[in-house]
N, C-alpha and C positions, 0 to 999 in steps of 0.2 A: 740412465738417470734422466728424468725429465724435469728441468729447472724452469721455473717461470719467475721473472723479475717483476715484483709488484711496483717498485719505485726505483728510479735510477738517478743517481747524482754523479755528475762529472765535473771535476774541478777544472776551471778555466786555466788556471796556472797552478798545476799540481805542486803542493808543498805539504809537509806533514802537519802543519797547523791550520791550513785553510779548509773551511767547510766547502762541500760540493755545491754546485748550482742545481736547483730542482729542474728536472726534465719533464716536459709535458707528456700527457697520456699517449699522444700519437707517436712520439719518438720512443717511448717505453714499449708500445705495441710493436714497432718495427724491430727494436732490439730483441724482444721476445721471439719474434718470427725468425730472426737470424740465429738465435740460440737453438730453437727447435730444428731449423734447417741443418745447422752444424751437427746436432745430435743424430738426425736422420741420416745424413751423409756418412758420418762415422760408422753408424750401425750397418748401413747398406754396403759401403765400399771398404770398410775396415781401415780407412785412412782419413786424413783431414788436409787442410790447406798448408800445413807445416811440412808436408811431404817434400822430399828432395829428389824424386826420381823423374821429374819432368823438366824439359828444357824450357827456356823462355818462349821459343816458338810453339811448343806444345801448350803452354799456358795461354798464349794468345789464341791458338786454335780452339781451346776449350771455351774461352770467353766469347769468341766469334760465334760458335755454335749456340751458346746460351742466348746471345743477343738475337740471333736469327730466329730462334724459337719464340722469343718475346715479340718480335715483329709479326710472326704468324698469328700469335694469340691476339694481338691488337687488331690485326686485319679481320680476323674472325669476328671479334666483338663489334668492330665498325660495321661490318656487313649485317650483323644481326640488328644493330641499332638503326641502320638505314632502312631495313625491311619494316621495322615497327613505326617509322616516322610517316 
C-alpha cells in the first residue's frame, strides 16, 4: 500500500473538539517521505520499528551506522561542490 498524505493537520493540544493546525508543504513532504520509507522498510525487512527483538544497544548501533552513512554522503557532496567552485 503506497499512501501519500496531501495535507496534514496536527492538533497542538489534542482534544476531540479542537481543529488541527495546518502544516506547511515542507513538513507534509517530509511526513510523506517517512511514510514511504516505513513502507519500503516493512516490505524489504518484513518488520518495522515496533519490533521487540533488538536490545537498546542494538538500536544504538543501528542509529550509529545510519548516521555514519549520512556523514559519508555529506562528505561526498562537499567534495563534489568543492571541485565545482
